[in-house]
C-alpha positions, -999 to 999 in steps of 0.1 A, spaced: 294 -467 41 316 -446 63 347 -460 48 335 -451 13 326 -416 24 360 -412 39 378 -422 7 356 -399 -14 362 -369 8 399 -374 14 410 -365 -21 388 -334 -20 403 -322 13 438 -328 1 431 -311 -32 417 -281 -13 447 -280 10 471 -280 -19 452 -255 -40 449 -229 -12 478 -204 -9 503 -210 19 494 -193 52 509 -158 54 531 -150 83 516 -123 107 519 -89 91 544 -66 107 535 -29 110 554 -9 85 583 12 99 572 48 102 601 72 98 597 103 119 603 136 102 634 154 113 615 180 134 600 153 155 634 140 166 646 150 200 668 180 200 706 174 203 717 179 239 736 211 243 745 234 272 718 259 280 726 296 276 735 311 309 722 347 316 749 373 323 758 377 359 743 403 382 768 432 385 782 436 420 764 405 431 777 403 467 763 438 475 730 429 458 727 397 478 735 415 511 709 441 503 683 415 494 690 396 525 689 427 548 655 438 536 640 403 528 614 406 557 595 434 540 609 435 504 611 411 475 642 422 455 648 411 420 672 418 391 660 419 355 686 417 327 684 442 299 661 467 318 669 504 322 662 500 359 671 464 366 670 464 404 633 461 415 620 459 451 584 451 458 570 457 493 554 424 506 528 443 527 517 473 506 527 462 472 547 494 466 574 490 439 608 507 437 630 504 406 665 518 403 697 512 382 722 512 411 723 487 440 737 513 464 708 536 456 684 508 462 700 501 495 697 537 505 660 540 494 650 508 513 668 520 544 651 554 544 617 543 530 587 553 551 555 534 545 525 556 537 502 564 567 472 540 566 450 569 578 437 591 551 457 623 548 427 646 549 415 632 583 443 648 602 438 681 584 401 682 593 407 673 629 434 701 632 410 725 615 382 717 641 406 722 670 419 755 656 383 767 652 374 757 688 405 775 701 399 806 680 362 808 691 369 808 728 385 840 742 409 822 766 421 797 741 398 769 753 407 772 790 
């Protein structure tokens, strides 16, 4: 009985195998072409900014005052030399490096005590001295 069943099913399996389409190879993903704007930019030399005029003097000035001042140069600015005080945040901007050197050398930091405090104290002393006939002695 098994042999008969084998011979009956064998032609059906062979017929099904022949009638079915051949197996497809695995599908490859289609090639996606990137638009031109997605391509990496061509390598080129970067644009260099113009040089700082009189750079050795600028560098010497920046080094001399670097403990208290942060000195920068901004291209295309009417006052390109800028110094910012690291403690108080005061800013000085000039168009000549020699002038910047002079300003930083003679700069006096503002007194941390309020200006009117000294004026009030002097006024009280003057009133005391004026009110006593012997000048407070």
